[in-house]
GUZA-468140 format. One record per residue (C-alpha): x, y, z; residue number from 1. Coordinates in steps of 0.001 Angstrom, whole numbers, plus 500000, padded with zeros to 6 digits. Layout:
N
      x      y      z resi
      X      Y      Z  NUM
...
***
This chain:
560
      x      y      z resi
 444697 447573 473344    1
 445846 449986 475987    2
 446907 453284 474658    3
 450508 453920 475198    4
 451135 456984 477212    5
 454363 458848 476800    6
 456758 458337 479621    7
 456927 461523 481656    8
 460126 463356 481090    9
 462512 463162 483964   10
 462493 466240 486130   11
 465471 468361 485228   12
 468284 468312 487680   13
 468377 471573 489605   14
 471179 473748 488402   15
 474033 473967 490824   16
 474211 477544 491912   17
 477774 478639 492489   18
 478226 480267 495882   19
 479034 483948 495760   20
 482730 484746 496060   21
 483999 485301 499581   22
 485497 488553 498359   23
 485946 490251 495015   24
 489690 490482 494395   25
 490690 493350 492109   26
 494218 493831 490747   27
 495653 497251 489858   28
 496369 497489 486142   29
 499073 499755 484701   30
 498399 500949 481102   31
 502040 501959 480505   32
 502912 499115 478122   33
 502505 500894 474810   34
 504279 503911 473298   35
 502795 507415 473391   36
 504201 510666 471936   37
 504757 512199 475386   38
 506929 509306 476578   39
 508826 509414 473302   40
 509650 513061 474011   41
 510558 512578 477673   42
 512368 509252 477636   43
 513244 508439 474017   44
 511494 506991 470956   45
 509555 503808 471603   46
 509686 504048 475375   47
 507341 501796 477345   48
 507587 500310 480825   49
 509541 497423 479300   50
 512376 499849 478544   51
 513024 500243 482274   52
 512357 496598 483103   53
 514902 495114 480711   54
 517783 497357 481772   55
 517541 496577 485512   56
 520566 494871 487071   57
 521116 493130 490445   58
 522340 495383 493271   59
 523722 492596 495490   60
 524339 488852 495373   61
 521091 486950 494969   62
 519075 490064 494075   63
 516356 489040 491601   64
 516687 491448 488677   65
 515619 491894 485988   66
 512030 490628 486224   67
 511234 489229 482784   68
 507811 488033 481566   69
 506970 484441 480740   70
 503552 483306 479439   71
 502347 486617 477973   72
 505732 487914 476847   73
 506504 491604 476421   74
 502916 492760 476094   75
 501726 495610 473897   76
 498429 496845 475314   77
 497320 498247 471968   78
 496572 494665 470904   79
 493084 493385 471789   80
 494311 489786 471862   81
 496763 490738 474629   82
 493975 492261 476705   83
 491840 489148 476157   84
 494689 486868 477235   85
 495266 488923 480392   86
 491591 488761 481353   87
 491431 485020 480716   88
 494488 484389 482887   89
 493147 486592 485684   90
 489695 484974 485600   91
 491212 481491 485611   92
 492961 482260 488904   93
 490048 483764 490784   94
 490462 487504 490209   95
 487192 489382 489920   96
 488482 492314 487872   97
 491086 494959 487090   98
 491425 498475 488453   99
 492859 500633 485667  100
 494984 503617 486594  101
 493418 506665 484969  102
 495603 509684 484157  103
 493799 512985 483654  104
 495442 516391 484157  105
 492745 518940 483446  106
 492009 518626 479746  107
 494899 516248 478997  108
 494707 512458 479310  109
 497625 510053 479005  110
 497888 506290 478487  111
 494121 506002 478075  112
 494116 503936 474873  113
 493829 500423 476435  114
 490920 501487 478648  115
 489229 503494 475903  116
 489415 500649 473374  117
 488232 498147 475966  118
 485175 500297 476717  119
 484411 500973 473048  120
 484752 497342 471952  121
 483072 495700 474932  122
 485973 493236 475099  123
 487271 491554 477102  124
 484136 490696 479053  125
 485854 491159 482415  126
 484834 493472 485294  127
 486825 496640 485845  128
 486920 499948 487699  129
 489279 502942 487596  130
 491619 504672 490017  131
 492239 508314 489161  132
 495948 508972 489732  133
 495406 512653 490480  134
 498992 513797 490914  135
 501565 515556 488765  136
 504045 513571 486722  137
 507705 514270 487426  138
 511014 512632 486622  139
 510954 510828 489982  140
 511705 507567 488209  141
 515272 508723 487662  142
 515511 510745 490882  143
 514725 514228 489502  144
 511456 514635 491438  145
 511464 518422 491180  146
 511201 518387 487360  147
 507491 518287 486567  148
 506520 516780 483219  149
 502748 517231 483423  150
 501259 519305 486247  151
 498005 518236 487834  152
 495215 520811 487822  153
 494318 521060 491512  154
 491606 523674 491079  155
 488274 523010 492735  156
 486513 523633 489414  157
 488459 520869 487659  158
 487869 518370 490470  159
 484136 519024 490472  160
 483920 518727 486684  161
 486062 515593 486427  162
 483073 513301 486957  163
 481560 514269 483574  164
 484724 513013 481874  165
 484354 509513 483286  166
 480563 509044 483398  167
 480561 507090 480083  168
 483067 504691 481650  169
 481087 504323 484878  170
 477947 503382 482937  171
 479645 500389 481294  172
 477761 497164 482225  173
 481063 495521 483222  174
 481929 498281 485651  175
 482399 497075 489254  176
 479670 498251 491616  177
 478708 498154 495277  178
 474936 498052 495793  179
 474562 499200 492204  180
 476886 502183 492645  181
 480052 502390 490510  182
 483261 502101 492548  183
 485564 505067 491910  184
 489012 505226 493506  185
 491035 508424 493866  186
 494747 508107 494568  187
 495192 511304 496614  188
 492072 512966 497967  189
 494376 515051 500147  190
 495129 517158 497054  191
 491494 518175 496700  192
 490688 521708 497868  193
 487244 520524 499029  194
 486928 516722 499140  195
 483482 516867 500753  196
 482149 519300 498163  197
 483608 517244 495324  198
 481977 514058 496639  199
 478576 515774 496794  200
 478955 517233 493292  201
 480035 513893 491829  202
 477123 512021 493386  203
 474643 514622 492147  204
 476022 514314 488609  205
 475922 510507 488770  206
 472272 510485 489833  207
 471418 512982 487079  208
 473070 510580 484603  209
 470816 507729 485720  210
 473167 506007 488150  211
 472061 505215 491734  212
 475053 507097 493112  213
 478768 506439 493566  214
 480864 504354 495928  215
 483837 506661 496516  216
 487158 505303 497790  217
 490236 507133 499041  218
 493476 505248 498375  219
 495801 505233 501394  220
 498905 506047 499380  221
 500035 509461 500646  222
 497382 509901 503337  223
 497512 506623 505286  224
 495795 508019 508385  225
 493106 510056 506668  226
 489523 509186 507647  227
 487530 509496 504393  228
 484182 509426 506195  229
 484928 512955 507454  230
 484468 514106 503855  231
 481481 511935 503029  232
 483508 509292 501183  233
 482508 505646 501512  234
 485760 503817 502166  235
 489535 503888 502332  236
 491630 501405 500355  237
 494929 500074 501692  238
 497841 500491 499294  239
 500867 498447 500379  240
 503739 499018 500662  241
 502672 502519 501741  242
 503167 503638 504486  243
 506429 501640 504351  244
 506266 500056 507798  245
 508535 497097 507131  246
 511695 496553 509154  247
 514712 498073 507428  248
 517465 495607 506512  249
 521035 496721 507219  250
 522689 497184 503787  251
 525949 495907 505258  252
 524330 492477 505596  253
 523841 492225 501823  254
 526759 490377 500148  255
 528229 491976 497065  256
 526316 495235 497560  257
 526700 497768 494745  258
 529013 500509 496114  259
 526671 503138 494638  260
 523644 501808 496534  261
 521721 504574 498324  262
 518318 502895 498491  263
 516516 501015 501247  264
 515850 497312 501728  265
 512803 496285 503774  266
 511752 492955 505217  267
 508617 491620 503466  268
 507481 489169 506188  269
 507738 491977 508734  270
 505589 494234 506532  271
 502973 491485 506280  272
 502973 491061 510051  273
 502433 494787 510580  274
 499522 494852 508139  275
 497919 491872 509851  276
 498321 493588 513226  277
 496502 496699 512073  278
 493696 497768 514356  279
 490180 498040 512968  280
 489570 501721 512142  281
 486306 503536 512807  282
 485750 504039 509060  283
 485151 501473 506296  284
 488474 499947 505249  285
 488987 497863 502123  286
 492137 495833 502572  287
 495046 495552 500151  288
 497917 493131 499598  289
 500965 493172 497346  290
 502908 490442 495648  291
 506411 491873 496017  292
 508054 495264 495550  293
 511357 496255 493963  294
 511643 499426 491873  295
 515273 498878 490832  296
 514122 499067 487203  297
 513115 502692 487775  298
 515539 503966 490412  299
 518671 501864 489978  300
 520956 502021 493058  301
 518447 504345 494790  302
 515782 501615 494774  303
 513328 500672 497493  304
 512848 496912 497678  305
 511557 494130 499912  306
 513452 490978 500786  307
 511661 487728 501564  308
 508690 488175 499232  309
 507539 484699 498188  310
 504269 483335 496807  311
 503792 481489 500100  312
 504115 484631 502240  313
 501816 486493 499889  314
 499253 483670 499955  315
 499112 483730 503753  316
 498689 487515 503708  317
 495886 487238 501175  318
 494089 484467 503054  319
 494248 486428 506322  320
 493031 489532 504502  321
 490070 487632 503073  322
 489180 486325 506542  323
 489417 489857 508016  324
 487220 491207 505241  325
 484565 488563 505851  326
 484564 489418 509553  327
 484448 493216 509264  328
 482889 494220 505935  329
 479293 493726 504700  330
 479001 491212 501822  331
 478306 493773 499087  332
 481426 495777 500012  333
 483889 492905 500290  334
 486531 494118 497867  335
 490234 493310 498251  336
 492825 495078 496085  337
 496037 493441 494875  338
 499118 495476 494011  339
 499466 494615 491185  340
 498630 492842 487945  341
 501505 494272 485896  342
 503701 496760 487793  343
 506796 495146 486313  344
 509182 498048 486934  345
 508204 497988 490618  346
 508537 494220 490910  347
 504825 493863 491753  348
 503129 491634 489193  349
 500759 488697 489099  350
 501545 488157 485418  351
 503860 485133 485095  352
 507596 485758 485112  353
 510579 483623 484163  354
 511574 482822 487760  355
 508233 482040 489391  356
 506058 481140 486423  357
 502404 481256 487518  358
 503226 480843 491222  359
 501836 484260 492228  360
 498601 483584 490345  361
 498280 480107 491818  362
 498848 481535 495299  363
 496071 484029 494577  364
 493660 481280 493578  365
 494434 479266 496719  366
 494241 482291 498998  367
 490819 483222 497648  368
 489324 479709 497505  369
 490383 478033 500721  370
 488309 479187 503637  371
 490722 477862 506237  372
 493723 475606 505914  373
 492705 473650 509036  374
 489308 472758 507554  375
 490907 471526 504355  376
 493297 469291 506263  377
 490497 467896 508449  378
 488341 467088 505419  379
 491212 465133 503851  380
 491960 463292 507102  381
 488292 462293 507525  382
 488627 460143 504411  383
 490643 457710 506488  384
 492690 455131 504635  385
 491967 456727 501278  386
 494021 459791 502107  387
 496108 461006 499208  388
 499481 461995 500736  389
 500061 464568 498021  390
 496702 466237 498686  391
 497311 466250 502437  392
 500759 467735 501920  393
 499243 470804 500271  394
 496973 471432 503266  395
 499724 470778 505787  396
 501926 473303 504011  397
 499083 475794 504404  398
 498736 475006 508100  399
 502470 475412 508641  400
 502525 478802 506927  401
 499404 479957 508758  402
 500776 478952 512172  403
 504094 480628 511423  404
 502279 483807 510436  405
 500112 483599 513562  406
 503226 483308 515738  407
 504783 486360 514113  408
 501559 488341 514252  409
 501291 487755 517981  410
 504910 488743 518534  411
 504078 492383 519075  412
 506863 494427 520621  413
 506317 495096 524323  414
 504113 498098 524948  415
 507076 499909 526468  416
 509930 498561 524364  417
 511790 501844 525047  418
 511941 503892 528188  419
 512772 507438 529160  420
 515967 507551 531214  421
 517697 510485 532924  422
 520324 512394 530986  423
 521523 512325 527385  424
 523155 509342 525650  425
 526976 509422 525523  426
 526891 509409 521715  427
 525711 513047 521817  428
 528628 514303 523886  429
 531234 516671 522446  430
 529403 517256 519169  431
 528287 520611 517800  432
 524553 521134 518243  433
 522297 523085 515887  434
 518645 523998 516411  435
 517725 524105 512727  436
 515795 520833 512637  437
 512015 520646 512204  438
 509511 518799 514382  439
 505760 518361 514080  440
 503750 516432 516677  441
 500576 514837 515283  442
 499412 513055 518411  443
 500260 512773 522085  444
 498464 510056 524052  445
 496432 509215 520958  446
 494942 512670 520464  447
 495883 515895 518738  448
 497912 517898 521273  449
 496539 521198 522498  450
 499197 522955 524522  451
 499748 520933 527696  452
 499268 517178 527930  453
 498920 515667 531392  454
 500709 512370 532012  455
 499489 510357 534971  456
 501994 508429 537136  457
 503120 505227 535414  458
 501225 506003 532196  459
 503237 505297 529006  460
 504057 508351 526902  461
 502811 507941 523320  462
 504001 510424 520691  463
 503462 510395 516937  464
 504764 512881 514384  465
 507682 513705 512140  466
 511107 515309 512437  467
 513829 516135 509941  468
 517148 517932 509721  469
 518795 519072 506495  470
 521671 516820 505516  471
 520685 514018 507922  472
 519183 510789 506629  473
 516886 509395 509354  474
 517767 505806 508493  475
 521466 506534 508807  476
 521439 508620 511963  477
 520424 508219 515599  478
 517120 509698 516746  479
 515998 510465 520284  480
 512900 511887 521905  481
 513773 514222 524751  482
 511874 515817 527624  483
 513589 518804 529221  484
 512364 520923 532133  485
 512023 524683 531345  486
 515086 525544 533432  487
 517120 522715 531932  488
 517788 521015 535256  489
 516038 517764 534327  490
 516506 515895 531054  491
 515073 512512 530040  492
 515821 510696 526767  493
 514563 507658 524836  494
 515668 506313 521447  495
 513331 506437 518448  496
 514022 502994 517043  497
 511883 503074 513882  498
 511387 505788 511281  499
 508425 505651 508905  500
 507731 506980 505449  501
 505819 510280 505350  502
 504976 511161 501749  503
 503210 514312 502883  504
 506403 515567 504520  505
 508492 514624 501494  506
 506130 516576 499259  507
 505993 519604 501559  508
 509801 519756 501738  509
 510486 518559 498201  510
 513390 520963 497744  511
 515377 518837 500225  512
 517049 515518 499519  513
 514256 512878 499574  514
 516481 510632 501685  515
 516139 513276 504403  516
 512392 513801 504129  517
 510866 510487 503130  518
 511510 508647 506423  519
 510737 511587 508672  520
 507886 509856 510533  521
 508069 508296 513972  522
 505717 506713 516506  523
 506884 505783 520006  524
 505394 504423 523214  525
 507757 504968 526128  526
 507858 503776 529706  527
 507759 506915 531853  528
 508314 505576 535361  529
 511601 507456 535743  530
 510040 510868 535039  531
 509902 513259 537978  532
 506806 515439 538511  533
 506848 518730 536636  534
 506529 520306 533213  535
 508711 519328 530262  536
 509424 520610 526783  537
 509230 517946 524092  538
 511941 517738 521437  539
 513518 515346 518942  540
 517261 515123 518412  541
 519015 513535 515459  542
 522715 512745 515519  543
 525408 511585 513139  544
 529095 511046 513817  545
 529707 514687 512952  546
 526890 516727 514515  547
 523633 516914 516432  548
 520437 518668 515284  549
 517573 519441 517657  550
 513952 520359 516962  551
 511485 521592 519580  552
 507723 521379 519916  553
 505516 524077 521409  554
 503597 521405 523301  555
 504347 520584 526945  556
 504103 517319 528869  557
 503031 517753 532484  558
 503831 514865 534825  559
 501544 514827 537855  560
***
């Protein structure tokens, strides 16, 4: 009798290895949703971010306020089950991790309990990093920006020693890394007395603590044009909506506008277009997107808000950002930051709300998963007669949004949308003129000006800088760039059509009304064919119905 041999076990099926994510999407996380003694003292007993959120009211017909939570309710971040639920919801929709805002003021830390308990407990098991919000706290939420609540310690000694405070956090196994190095974001490296020295000191301390180094990121919040590589930092991180490039909506077009409204309404699709048109910088850039933005809950009628923010617009922005990141950033550094997970009082939240439900989260999942809408549609169509119309509809919607975004992205304004023309505009006639305005020129012809700048025949004149005049709101006054010959015989003028946010100017001149200083920036490219040969003084003039204010630069433009 033949011996029975055991049947060989079937070879195990090879495990399906999930492809690495195209990018790691990280959402900013605000730890303000629990009471602390300091907020009790400043704002009233029991204050949390929900206090502001629930008292917001619409400022015009159709204005979506207040933003109220849905699935997770009014969260209390002291509760571990809340933190677990947030992580589960984020993971389910494709987010890689959270970036916790970290508040340290030189020996004093605020709102650190959720992060501290998460690190101590090891739960939730969800990747994270931190962004040090290294600025002073003031009463800017209610407009009193000059009243400082907690001052930031801007001494070089504190900055250099800060790393020892956070090393236990950076060593956490869940901490987000690039090539093994913990990712550390700093909100305003422009406040550092010696950013290069701080970076070197931090890296030395990290290596001494057993880490392979640090991946240091400068957030482009108040320093949108700063090149972090000059200081030895690894990357810059976009932080929309800063620098507030969106087209400004005329308040008069808003039906039922609150008569006390003094804020600014921007166009969200236009902001997205401008971000997608951004040129590739010479330094490493980690891109950012935002869901929506509306800080009515904090500022009331002085709010800054964006119209036209929808999950569809956001999804297109995110998908384009992912594609850009794949094309320009090495795989290990492909991080994209989302503003935000739970900035409820600023209208920027992925957490479900009562109007949109999970739509922002679902848009995030689609934006991260679908490589290209066209490919998805083609794959469905290749199935022939078995095409599911509902499935195809989803892809066609994507294609429609993508093509619409492509059209708008390519609709750049003409290179010389404005031109210098002889003389002054009639609107300046017969008005008193003062010379008490301020002007600073950052760039002429794409470079820092050094005295005289030569302009060749037919070459467009490109000027970038800021200008302000006390008592004049840039968004509610006319602005002109002027070139005047030294003897005053020749004068050429062009309108400055767009004014941009300059947080650095607002901070430097913080004793003035922020409506005067915040939108001080400008950037123009002007057709110069009408200019006659000679030397010209450069100036900026602002005008209201009542008066004219002029500011002059020491730089000269020489037309050959």
